[in-house]
C-alpha positions in Angstrom: -22.6 -31.1 -8.4 -19.7 -33.0 -6.7 -19.0 -32.0 -3.1 -16.4 -29.3 -2.8 -13.0 -30.7 -1.6 -11.1 -29.3 1.3 -7.4 -28.7 1.1 -5.2 -28.1 4.1 -1.8 -26.6 3.6 0.9 -26.0 6.2 2.3 -22.6 5.4 4.9 -22.9 8.2 5.8 -25.6 10.6 8.5 -23.9 12.8 8.5 -22.5 16.3 8.8 -18.9 17.2 12.4 -18.2 15.8 11.9 -20.5 12.9 14.8 -22.6 11.4 17.5 -21.7 10.8 17.6 -19.5 13.9 19.3 -16.1 13.4 22.8 -16.3 15.0 22.6 -20.0 15.7 25.2 -22.3 14.1 24.0 -25.6 15.5 24.1 -28.7 13.3 20.5 -28.3 12.2 20.7 -24.5 11.5 23.9 -25.0 9.5 22.3 -27.8 7.5 19.3 -25.6 6.7 21.6 -22.9 5.4 23.8 -25.2 3.4 20.9 -27.1 1.8 18.5 -24.2 1.5 15.6 -25.5 3.6 13.8 -23.7 6.4 10.9 -23.9 8.8 8.8 -20.8 8.6 6.6 -19.6 11.5 3.3 -21.5 12.0 0.2 -20.9 9.9 -2.3 -23.3 8.2 -4.3 -22.5 5.1 -7.7 -24.2 4.6 -9.3 -23.9 1.2 -12.7 -24.9 -0.1 -15.1 -23.7 -2.8 -12.7 -20.9 -3.7 -12.5 -19.6 -0.1 -9.2 -19.1 1.9 -9.2 -19.5 5.7 -6.1 -18.9 7.7 -5.4 -20.5 11.1 -3.0 -18.1 12.7 -1.1 -15.3 10.9 2.6 -16.1 10.8 5.2 -13.3 10.8 6.3 -15.0 7.5 2.8 -14.6 6.0 3.8 -12.3 3.1 6.2 -14.7 1.6 4.0 -17.7 2.4 1.0 -16.2 0.5 3.1 -15.0 -2.4 4.6 -18.4 -2.8 1.1 -20.0 -3.2 -0.2 -17.0 -5.2 -3.0 -16.3 -2.7 -4.7 -13.0 -3.5 -7.3 -12.8 -0.8 -8.0 -14.2 2.7 -11.7 -14.7 3.5 -11.4 -15.5 7.2 -8.8 -15.8 10.0 -8.8 -17.9 13.1 -6.4 -17.0 16.0 -5.4 -19.7 18.4 -3.6 -17.6 21.0 -1.8 -14.3 21.5 1.9 -15.2 21.0 3.8 -13.1 18.4 4.6 -16.0 16.1 0.9 -16.8 15.7 -0.6 -13.4 15.0 2.1 -10.8 14.1 1.8 -11.4 10.3 -1.8 -10.1 10.3 -0.2 -6.7 9.6 0.6 -8.0 6.1 -3.0 -7.3 5.2 -2.3 -3.5 5.7 -3.2 -1.6 2.5 -4.3 -4.9 0.9 -7.5 -5.9 2.6 -9.8 -4.2 5.1 -12.5 -5.6 7.4 -11.1 -9.2 7.4 -13.3 -11.3 9.7 -11.3 -12.8 12.5 -12.6 -15.5 14.8 -11.4 -16.4 18.3 -12.4 -16.4 22.0 -13.0 -13.1 23.7 -9.8 -13.5 25.8 -7.6 -14.1 22.7 -9.2 -11.1 20.9 -8.6 -8.9 23.9 -4.9 -9.9 24.2 -4.1 -9.6 20.5 -6.2 -6.4 20.2 -3.6 -4.5 22.2 -1.2 -4.9 19.4 -3.6 -4.7 16.4 -5.4 -1.5 17.1 -4.0 0.1 13.9 -5.7 -2.6 11.7 -9.2 -2.6 10.5 -10.8 -6.0 11.0 -14.0 -7.6 12.1 -13.7 -9.1 15.5 -15.9 -12.2 15.9 -16.0 -13.8 19.3 -16.4 -17.6 19.4 -17.1 -19.7 22.4 -14.9 -22.8 22.6 -16.7 -26.2 22.2 -19.5 -24.6 20.2 -19.2 -25.4 16.4 -19.5 -22.6 13.9 -19.7 -22.7 10.1 -17.3 -21.1 7.6 -18.1 -21.7 3.9 -19.5 -25.2 4.5 -16.8 -26.2 7.0 -17.6 -26.9 10.6 -15.0 -25.5 13.0 -14.8 -26.0 16.7 -12.3 -24.3 19.0 -11.2 -26.2 22.1 -9.1 -25.2 25.1 -5.5 -26.3 25.5 -2.8 -25.5 28.1 -0.1 -23.1 27.1 1.3 -21.3 30.2 1.4 -18.5 31.2 -1.4 -17.6 28.8 -4.9 -17.3 30.4 -6.4 -19.0 27.3 -5.2 -20.8 24.1 -6.9 -23.0 21.6 -6.7 -25.9 19.2 -9.4 -26.6 16.7 -11.4 -29.3 14.9 -12.1 -28.8 11.2 -14.8 -31.0 9.7 -16.2 -31.3 6.1 -18.1 -34.2 4.4 -17.2 -36.6 7.2 -13.5 -35.7 7.3 -11.9 -34.5 10.5 -8.7 -32.5 10.9 -7.5 -31.7 14.4 -4.9 -29.0 15.1 -3.6 -29.2 18.6 -2.5 -25.6 18.9 0.5 -24.7 21.1 0.1 -26.8 24.2 1.7 -28.9 26.8 0.4 -32.4 27.6 -2.1 -31.2 30.2 -5.0 -30.8 27.8 -8.5 -30.6 29.4 -10.6 -33.8 29.2 -13.4 -32.1 27.3 -10.8 -31.2 24.6 -9.4 -34.7 24.5 -12.9 -36.1 23.8 -13.3 -33.6 20.9 -9.9 -34.5 19.4 -10.5 -38.2 19.1 -10.5 -40.1 15.8 -9.2 -37.5 13.4 -8.3 -38.3 9.8 -5.4 -35.9 10.2 -3.8 -34.7 13.5 -1.4 -31.8 13.4 0.2 -31.8 16.9 2.7 -29.6 18.7 6.0 -31.3 19.2 8.7 -28.7 19.5 11.6 -30.9 20.5 12.6 -34.6 20.6 11.9 -36.7 23.7 14.1 -36.0 26.6 13.5 -32.2 26.6 11.5 -31.1 29.6 9.1 -28.4 28.6 6.5 -26.2 30.3 4.7 -24.7 27.3 5.0 -27.4 24.7 5.1 -31.2 24.2 8.2 -33.1 23.2 8.1 -35.8 20.6 7.5 -38.6 23.2 4.5 -36.8 24.7 3.1 -35.9 21.3 3.3 -39.5 20.1 1.7 -40.9 23.3 -1.1 -38.4 22.9 -1.6 -39.2 19.2 -2.0 -42.9 20.1 -4.5 -42.1 22.7 -6.5 -40.0 20.2 -6.5 -42.8 17.6 -5.7 -40.4 14.7 -5.4 -42.0 11.3 -2.5 -39.8 10.2 -0.2 -37.7 12.5 2.3 -35.0 11.7 4.4 -33.0 14.2 4.3 -29.2 13.8 5.7 -26.2 15.6 9.2 -27.7 15.3 12.3 -26.3 16.8 16.0 -26.6 15.7 16.4 -29.0 18.6 15.7 -31.9 16.1 18.5 -33.2 13.9 18.5 -31.9 10.3 15.2 -32.6 8.6 16.3 -35.5 6.3 17.7 -37.3 9.3 14.9 -36.5 11.8 12.1 -37.6 9.5 13.4 -41.1 9.5 12.4 -41.4 13.2 9.7 -38.7 13.6 6.5 -37.8 11.6 7.7 -34.3 11.0 5.6 -32.0 8.8 7.3 -29.6 6.4 6.4 -26.2 5.0 3.9 -26.2 2.2 2.9 -29.8 2.7 -0.7 -30.2 1.8 -3.6 -32.6 2.2 -6.7 -32.8 0.1 -9.9 -34.4 1.5 -12.8 -35.6 -0.6 -11.0 -37.3 -3.4 -9.7 -40.4 -1.7 -6.0 -39.5 -1.5 -3.6 -36.9 -0.1 -1.8 -34.4 -2.2 1.7 -34.1 -0.7 3.8 -31.2 -1.9 7.6 -31.4 -2.2 9.7 -30.3 0.7 12.4 -28.4 -1.2 
């Protein structure tokens, strides 16, 4: 039997309000309306051996899963307790019960205040200790996303391939996490705005690119993108911007990139 491939799909690459932003008529938001593109809120779908794993549960989750014809989620991983990363979990209501959800005790505690009406299996994971999901090794690591007491990125490994998702973070990532993030085949890194923006919670494009070079990633894409960038067709000439429903397949020698529009 051939090894099962691993497919990683970006369900949403936007920041908390998404693009276009409601009520905003900046150049980028106007371009998105005119040309029919958008950046949905952040979630990543990991698929292997017929199993579906979600990293974060975007508020746009219903439309994201319907677009890809996903009927069932086998596991969820939460990176932190901000609304745009967990609020879509309610889309499981009346569809699935007892979904296993993995995160640190602190993130579970914070999100649990909002999700008390949902039935799910809370599985506490200690950062820096790998755990297995359907033949994929996953390791949470700490990042810095003030004012939260704890937030995470993760390393996803299968058959020698490494995918690193930075999580929402500023540039002050702990040294232990930096060591774990090195030499990824694919790095998905928070870069909410172009260089020149001074940010407390996130990295700008300059910081993200500097960190990417330090980490020696083979392929890099910016995620958690705000409307601060120029319209996508223009910004992608300068920056490695990811787009919604872009996908990468590991185990067959080449990436499978979906169309943007």
